[in-house]
N, C-alpha and C positions, 0 to 999 in steps of 0.2 A: 666330205665333202660333198654333198650332192650338189649341182647347177641348178637352180628355176630356172624352168621352162618361161618359155615369152609370154602362153595364159596365165600361168600363177605373178608374171610382173608385173603382165596388165592391170591384171584383180586387185595387187597389193596396189600400183599407184590407184589406182580408180579407191580401193577404199581412204589413202591414205585424200584423193582429193576433197572427195566426200567427208572427212572429217575437220578438213582445213573449209570446208565452203561451211558449213555447219557451225561450227566453230568465231568462223570470223560476221556470218549471220546475229550468233545469240551476242558478239559483242555491239556489235553495230545495234541490236534492239539495247540492250543496257544504254547505252549511252544513248541515243533518242529517249528516253523514257526518263533519264535521266533529268537529262532538260529540259523536257517536256513541266517536271515540278520541282525544280528550280526554276524556269518562267513562272509558273504560277505562285508560287511562295513568297518570288520578290517582284509582285503586283501591288498597287498602291491600294491599302485600305483606309477609306477613310469615314470620320466619328463623326455622330447624329446622334441630337437628342426628341426625342417628341415628348411629348405627353401622353399617359392611354387614360382613356375610362374604364374602371374596369367595369365587365358585365355580369351577367347571370352567367354560371358556372367557371365565369373563370379560375383558372389559379394558377400560383407563377411556372408551374409544369410549361402550361398550357400556352400562356403569354409567352415565357422562354420560345417555345416551337414556333413563334407568330414573328418573332423578335431577330432572336440568337444570329449571330455573319458569319463569315467567313474567320473572326479573328476569334473568336473561343472553341475549341473544340470541345469541353465538356462542362452542360449543361450544368450543371451542380457551379460553375465559376460564374457564369453569364449570369444563375438566378444570384448568389451571391452579392454579382456589381448591383441586383435590381435594390436587393433588401438595403445592400448603403448604401445605395443616393437617396433611398425613400425615408433611413432613418428606422427600416422594420424593426423588429427583436425578432420573429417568428416568421412563418409560411401563412401568418392568417394575414390575407386580403379584403377586403368590403366594397358590394357592388355598389357602383355612384362613386367612387372612391375614385382620384388622379393617381396615376403613380409617373414619373420620369423615368426613360428606354432609353439609354442608349444603347444603341444599332449603328453596325454599319455598313460600309458595301464596297465592294469597285468601284464604283458608279457617284462623281462627281455630280453634286449638284448647286 
C-alpha cells in the first residue's frame, strides 16, 4: 500500500472542504428560499367585491386579467366565480351591463 504524499493530502483535503462549502451553501439556499415562499403564502389575503360596468371589447378573460388576485391561481376558476356570482349560464356578456366581481388583495382597505 502506497502512502499519500503531503501534496496529495492537501489536494484531497481541499476537495473535501470545497464539497462541504458547496453542500452548506446549497442547504442554506434551500432553507432561505423555502422560508421566503412560506412567508409569502402565509400573508393574509383580503376579499372585496366591486361592481364593474362591461366596456366594449371586454370578455370574461380580460376582466379576469384585470381583477384576478393572489387567492386564485387558475383563471378558469376565477371566471367560474364571476359567472356564479352573476348567475351567468355561459360566457356571453353585454356592453353597458354590470357585473359583481370578487377580488382579493394583500392590502386591507
